[in-house]
ZAVEXLUM-487303 format. One record per residue: residue number from 0; residue in three letters; x, y, z of N, C-alpha, C, O in turn. Coordinates in Angstrom, 2 decimals. Atoms other than C-alpha are relative to their C-alpha. Layout:
<node NUM, "Ala", <X, Y, Z>, <X, Y, Z>, <X, Y, Z>, <X, Y, Z>>
...
# end
This chain:
<node 0, "Met", <-0.96, -0.49, 1.02>, <-34.19, -11.36, -33.85>, <1.47, -0.21, 0.52>, <1.81, 0.17, 1.64>>
<node 1, "Ala", <-1.41, 0.25, -0.36>, <-30.53, -12.39, -33.78>, <0.83, 1.16, -0.48>, <0.52, 1.79, -1.49>>
<node 2, "Ile", <-1.01, -0.98, 0.41>, <-27.65, -9.97, -33.94>, <1.02, -0.69, -0.87>, <1.49, -1.78, -0.53>>
<node 3, "Ala", <-1.03, 0.55, 0.87>, <-25.24, -10.59, -36.81>, <1.39, 0.05, 0.65>, <1.78, 1.05, 1.25>>
<node 4, "Ile", <-1.38, 0.08, -0.57>, <-21.73, -11.74, -35.75>, <0.92, 0.70, -0.99>, <0.92, 0.39, -2.19>>
<node 5, "Lys", <-0.96, -0.72, 0.91>, <-19.08, -9.38, -37.15>, <1.25, -0.79, -0.17>, <1.66, -1.51, 0.74>>
<node 6, "Ser", <-1.22, 0.77, 0.21>, <-16.00, -10.82, -38.69>, <1.16, 0.75, 0.71>, <1.11, 1.96, 0.97>>
<node 7, "Ile", <-1.18, -0.62, -0.68>, <-12.63, -10.26, -37.02>, <0.99, 0.45, -1.06>, <1.35, -0.33, -1.95>>
<node 8, "Pro", <-0.94, -0.48, 0.99>, <-10.26, -8.07, -38.99>, <1.34, -0.66, 0.16>, <1.78, -0.94, 1.27>>
<node 9, "Val", <-1.32, 0.70, -0.04>, <-6.93, -9.68, -39.90>, <1.01, 1.02, -0.66>, <0.73, 1.65, -1.68>>
<node 10, "Leu", <-1.02, -0.87, 0.51>, <-3.75, -7.71, -40.41>, <0.87, -0.80, -0.97>, <1.16, -1.97, -0.69>>
<node 11, "Lys", <-0.86, 0.66, 0.93>, <-1.60, -8.60, -43.40>, <1.13, 0.94, -0.49>, <1.00, 2.16, -0.49>>
<node 12, "Asn", <-1.15, -0.63, 0.57>, <1.79, -7.67, -44.87>, <0.58, 1.07, 0.92>, <0.97, 0.81, 2.05>>
<node 13, "Lys", <-0.68, -1.14, -0.73>, <3.08, -4.19, -43.77>, <-0.77, 0.29, 1.26>, <-0.15, 0.58, 2.29>>
<node 14, "Ala", <0.81, -0.34, -1.25>, <0.24, -3.61, -41.27>, <0.34, -1.02, 1.08>, <0.50, -0.65, 2.24>>
<node 15, "Ala", <-0.36, 1.05, -0.99>, <1.05, -6.92, -39.53>, <1.38, 0.21, 0.55>, <1.61, 0.03, 1.74>>
<node 16, "Ala", <-1.43, -0.17, -0.40>, <4.79, -6.16, -39.44>, <0.09, 1.20, 0.95>, <0.74, 1.13, 1.99>>
<node 17, "Asn", <0.03, -1.20, -0.80>, <4.16, -2.65, -38.06>, <-0.65, -0.26, 1.34>, <-0.16, 0.23, 2.36>>
<node 18, "Phe", <0.64, 0.32, -1.26>, <1.79, -3.99, -35.44>, <0.87, -0.83, 0.90>, <0.89, -0.62, 2.12>>
<node 19, "Thr", <-0.95, 0.84, -0.83>, <4.33, -6.61, -34.27>, <1.12, 0.83, 0.53>, <1.47, 0.62, 1.69>>
<node 20, "Thr", <-1.07, -0.84, -0.51>, <7.09, -4.07, -33.91>, <-0.44, 0.93, 1.07>, <0.26, 1.18, 2.05>>
<node 21, "Lys", <0.53, -0.91, -1.09>, <4.89, -1.68, -31.96>, <-0.31, -0.73, 1.29>, <-0.13, -0.22, 2.39>>
<node 22, "Val", <0.31, 0.81, -1.18>, <3.78, -4.46, -29.68>, <1.24, -0.34, 0.79>, <1.25, -0.29, 2.02>>
<node 23, "Thr", <-1.28, 0.33, -0.72>, <7.36, -5.47, -28.91>, <0.60, 1.31, 0.69>, <1.14, 1.24, 1.79>>
<node 24, "Glu", <-0.52, -1.22, -0.62>, <8.36, -1.81, -28.27>, <-0.82, 0.38, 1.21>, <-0.25, 0.75, 2.23>>
<node 25, "Asn", <0.85, -0.40, -1.14>, <5.39, -1.11, -25.99>, <0.11, -1.00, 1.12>, <0.01, -0.56, 2.27>>
<node 26, "Ser", <-0.07, 0.94, -1.03>, <5.75, -4.31, -24.04>, <1.35, 0.15, 0.72>, <1.45, -0.18, 1.90>>
<node 27, "Ala", <-1.25, -0.26, -0.68>, <9.36, -3.42, -23.32>, <-0.08, 1.19, 0.87>, <0.58, 1.21, 1.91>>
<node 28, "Arg", <0.13, -1.23, -0.81>, <8.37, 0.03, -21.99>, <-1.04, -0.17, 1.13>, <-1.07, 0.63, 2.06>>
<node 29, "Arg", <1.07, 0.18, -0.86>, <5.40, -1.35, -20.07>, <0.43, -0.15, 1.46>, <-0.27, 0.34, 2.35>>
<node 30, "Ser", <-0.39, 0.36, -1.31>, <7.36, -2.53, -17.00>, <0.88, 1.03, 0.69>, <1.57, 0.73, 1.66>>
<node 31, "Thr", <-0.91, -1.04, -0.57>, <9.11, 0.81, -16.29>, <-0.77, 0.82, 1.11>, <-0.23, 1.80, 1.62>>
<node 32, "Val", <0.74, -0.72, -1.03>, <6.37, 1.97, -13.78>, <0.45, -0.49, 1.36>, <0.50, -1.70, 1.59>>
<node 33, "Asp", <-0.50, 0.31, -1.36>, <7.64, 2.07, -10.15>, <-1.13, 0.33, 0.98>, <-1.55, 1.48, 1.08>>
<node 34, "Phe", <1.04, -0.18, -0.99>, <4.99, 1.56, -7.46>, <0.58, -0.14, 1.37>, <-0.18, -0.40, 2.30>>
<node 35, "Ser", <-0.57, 0.17, -1.37>, <7.39, 1.41, -4.51>, <-0.45, 1.07, 0.95>, <-0.62, 0.78, 2.13>>
<node 36, "Lys", <0.47, -1.10, -0.83>, <6.28, 4.74, -3.14>, <-1.48, -0.29, 0.46>, <-1.81, -0.15, 1.64>>
<node 37, "Gln", <1.41, 0.30, -0.38>, <2.55, 3.77, -3.23>, <-0.07, -1.21, 0.86>, <-0.94, -1.28, 1.73>>
<node 38, "Thr", <-0.01, 1.20, -0.81>, <3.38, 0.35, -1.75>, <0.42, 0.33, 1.44>, <-0.17, -0.22, 2.37>>
<node 39, "Ser", <-0.43, -0.44, -1.31>, <5.19, 1.96, 1.22>, <-1.07, 0.78, 0.73>, <-1.25, 0.62, 1.94>>
<node 40, "Ile", <1.14, -0.82, -0.56>, <2.30, 4.39, 1.81>, <-1.09, -0.92, 0.45>, <-1.65, -0.75, 1.53>>
<node 41, "Ala", <1.12, 0.97, -0.30>, <-0.21, 1.54, 1.76>, <0.41, -0.88, 1.19>, <-0.42, -1.19, 2.04>>
<node 42, "Ser", <-0.38, 0.86, -1.13>, <1.82, -0.58, 4.14>, <-0.03, 0.85, 1.36>, <-0.38, 0.36, 2.43>>
<node 43, "Lys", <0.04, -0.85, -1.23>, <2.14, 2.36, 6.58>, <-1.45, 0.20, 0.50>, <-1.71, 0.19, 1.70>>
<node 44, "Ile", <1.42, -0.13, -0.41>, <-1.66, 2.86, 6.50>, <-0.55, -1.22, 0.62>, <-1.33, -1.16, 1.58>>
<node 45, "Leu", <0.43, 1.31, -0.56>, <-2.22, -0.82, 7.13>, <0.62, -0.26, 1.35>, <-0.02, -0.85, 2.23>>
<node 46, "Ala", <-0.68, 0.16, -1.33>, <0.28, -0.84, 9.99>, <-0.70, 0.83, 1.08>, <-0.97, 0.38, 2.19>>
<node 47, "Lys", <0.69, -0.89, -0.93>, <-1.38, 2.15, 11.59>, <-1.37, -0.51, 0.39>, <-1.82, -0.32, 1.52>>
<node 48, "Ala", <1.35, 0.49, -0.25>, <-4.80, 0.47, 11.23>, <0.09, -1.38, 0.73>, <-0.92, -1.92, 1.17>>
<node 49, "Lys", <-0.24, 1.34, -0.60>, <-3.26, -2.79, 12.67>, <-0.75, -1.10, -0.77>, <-1.42, -1.96, -0.19>>
<node 50, "Leu", <0.53, 1.08, 0.84>, <-4.39, -4.92, 9.75>, <1.04, -0.93, -0.49>, <0.73, -1.89, -1.20>>
# end
C-alpha cells in the first residue's frame, strides 16, 4: 500500500505579504545572538586539555 502524497500549501495575497514581512523582520533579528562568552570558555577548556 502506498501512502498518498499531500499537496504543498501555497500562500496567496495578504497571507503571502504578511509572511514575507515577518520573514524579513525575523531574519534581521536572527543575527543578534552573541556567542563570544561561550567561545572563550570553550577555547580555555581546549587549551587546558592541550588540544
